[in-house]
N, C-alpha and C positions, 0 to 999 in steps of 0.2 A: 504453563508454557509461555515463553516470551516471543512475541512476533514483532519484527521490524518491517515496516512497509517503506519502499523506496521508489521515488520518481526523480524528476529532474530538479525542480526548484523547491519542492516540498511546500507548495502553496495550493495545489489542486488535487491530483489523484491520490497521492499517499496520505495526506491528511483526511481526505474523504474516506478512504479505506480504514484508516485508524479510527475515525469517528464511528463508523458502523460496527467495528469490532470491539470498541470499548463497551458495548452493550452485552457482550458475550461473557458469561461467567467462566472463571478458571483460566483466563489468558491475560497477560500483561501486554500492553501495546505501546509502541513508539513508531514515529515516522521520521524520515530524513530525506535529503535530496543529494544526488551526486554533484550538483552544481548549486547547492542552496547557500543562501546567506543565513545569518543567525538572526532570529527575532521577527521575521516578516509574518504578517497575518495571512490567513487563508484567503484565497481570492474571493471577491464579492459573490460571484455566481455560485461558487462551491458552497459558500455559507448559505446562500438562499436555497439551493437545492436540498441541503441537509435540513435547514429550518422547516421547509415544507413537510418534511417527514418527522419533525419533532426531535431531531437529533442535535445534540450539543455541538457547538462549533468552536470551542476554545482551542486555540492553536498558536504556536510560535515556531516558525521554520528553524531547521538546523541542518548542517551538513552531515553526511555520513562520516563516522569516525570508527577507528578500530575498536574503541570501547563499546560503541553501540553494536557493532558486529559480534563482539565477544559476548555481550549481554544476551543477544538473540539466540533462541533455539532454532528459529526458522526466519529466513529473510525472503520476503516476497516483493519482487520488483514489478513495475508496471510494463516494462518492455524488455525484450531480449538485449537491447543495447545497454540498458541499465545493468542487467545481470552480467553481461560481459565486462563492463567497466569495473564492477565490484570484484569479479573473479580475477581479473587482470591485476588490479591494485592489491587485492588481498587473497592470493591463491589458496591459502589455508582455509578459507570459508566456503570453498566450492561445494562441499557436500550439503550445505544447508541453504544455498541460494537457488531460488526458482523464480520464474515469472509467476505472477498471480494466476494467470489463466493456465499456465503449464501445471501448476500444482493442483488446480481445480479439475482440469480436464487434460491429463497427459496425452490423450489421443488426439487432441485438437487445440494445441497451444496457439495463442495469438497475443498481440500487443494490445494493451488498453490505450486507445488513442488519447493524445493530450488535448483537452478541451480549452487550454489556455487561449484567451483572446476570442473565444467563441461565444455563442448565445447561451442564455439560461437553459435552453433545450439541450444544447450540447452537454452541459454539466449534468442535467437530469438524466441523460442517456448514460453518461459515464457512471453515475451513481447506480442506475439500474443494473448495468453490467457488473459492477462491484458487488452489489447485493445478490444477484443471481449466482455468481461464482462463489460468493461467501457460503452459500448453502452447500455447494459441492465440497468445498474445503472443510466445512464442519463435519460432513459425513466422512471424509477421508481421515480427519484427525480422530474422530470417534472410533473408526475401524482400526486405527493404528494403536489405540490404547486398549482395545478389547483383547 
């Protein structure tokens, strides 16, 4: 399965999500941003939060493209506004675009807040949220293939 994670600038939330998902067998992972430039590093605090957990932080930002959306079987955005931007720009992708929390907990969707410019603790909390929701997404994916 190919999963694309999407946030705004592709330097905080989506690369953090991609980093934790790269440890999962059987999935291919990429990340992008709706307003991303090409080639930016992951933000410093995002790197630190991941390094504290022993997770690889290699990353270069990229904008969302049609090719990435076609590559993905599932597209998980960090906010509803990211989801709406993708669906508006690429209406044919609607069936595979969800917010990260919506896919994890359809009964309680919420946005993953942007830690950009915040403290290390803000990034640690974002990472915690992504990891907690990841467990629920893994269960949903496992049930879908049974």
